[in-house]
N, C-alpha and C positions, 0 to 999 in steps of 0.2 A: 358038649363043647359048642359055643356059638360060632357061626361061620365068620370068616374074616371079612372085613369091609371091602367093597370094591375100590379100585384105584382110579382116580379121575384122569382122564386123558389130558395130555399137555395142550394148552391153548396159549398162543402168544410166546412169550419168553420161556425158553427151555433152560432153566437154571437149576442149580443144586437146591437153592432155597425153595423154589416152586415144587421141585420133585419131593423135597422133604415134607412140604405141606400136604402133597397128594398121598404120600406114603405113611404119614404119621399114624393114622388110625389103624392101618393094617400092621404096622410095626408094633404098636402098643398091644394089639390083639395077639400077635405072634409071641411077644414077650410074656404075656399073661397065660397063654395056652401051652407053651412048650418049655421044656427044660433046656434052654439054650444059653450060651455064653454071650451076654451083651458086651462083656469086656473084650472078647475076641473080635466082635464086630467093630469095636472102637479102634482096634489095632489093624495090622496089615492082613490078618487072616480071617475073612468073613466066613462064619459057619454056613453050612449047606442050606439051612432053613432060610437064612437071609439072602443067600444067592438065589434061591427059588423065588423069594419075594422080588428081587431085582429083575428076574426073568418075567414075572407077572407084570411088573411095571413096563418092561420092554414090550410085552405083548399088546399093551394099550397105547404104545407110541413113545414112551420115554427112552432115550438112548441108554443102553446098558451101563456105560461108564458113569453117566449122571445119576442113575438110580443107585448104583453101588456107592457112589460118593455121598448121596443123600442118606443112605442107610448108615454109613460110617458117621456122618454128622448127627443123625438121630441117636445113635448109640452113645456118642460122646455127650450129647445133651442129656440123655437119660441118666448116664452115670454121674454127671455133674449135679443134676437135680437130686439124685439119690444121696449123693455126698452131702448136699446141703441139709437134707432132712436128718442125716445121721450125725451131723456135727453138733 
């Protein structure tokens, strides 16, 4: 299993959009490596693996609430893209 990508530290504007950009590669790696529910991450109950990713982001300077919201956003985006391909 390849290692997950590092998460860029926040520089300047600390927004959900920027956090999502910083977390995207790690999010994608996690989805491809683990049997986790992206659907749950898109809803109110984020799976533990994604909570751990949010804490990794927090450890490099992202506010935890922003990181969790970014993961929620990435999950919704992922599911939307997946729905587009299956239509």
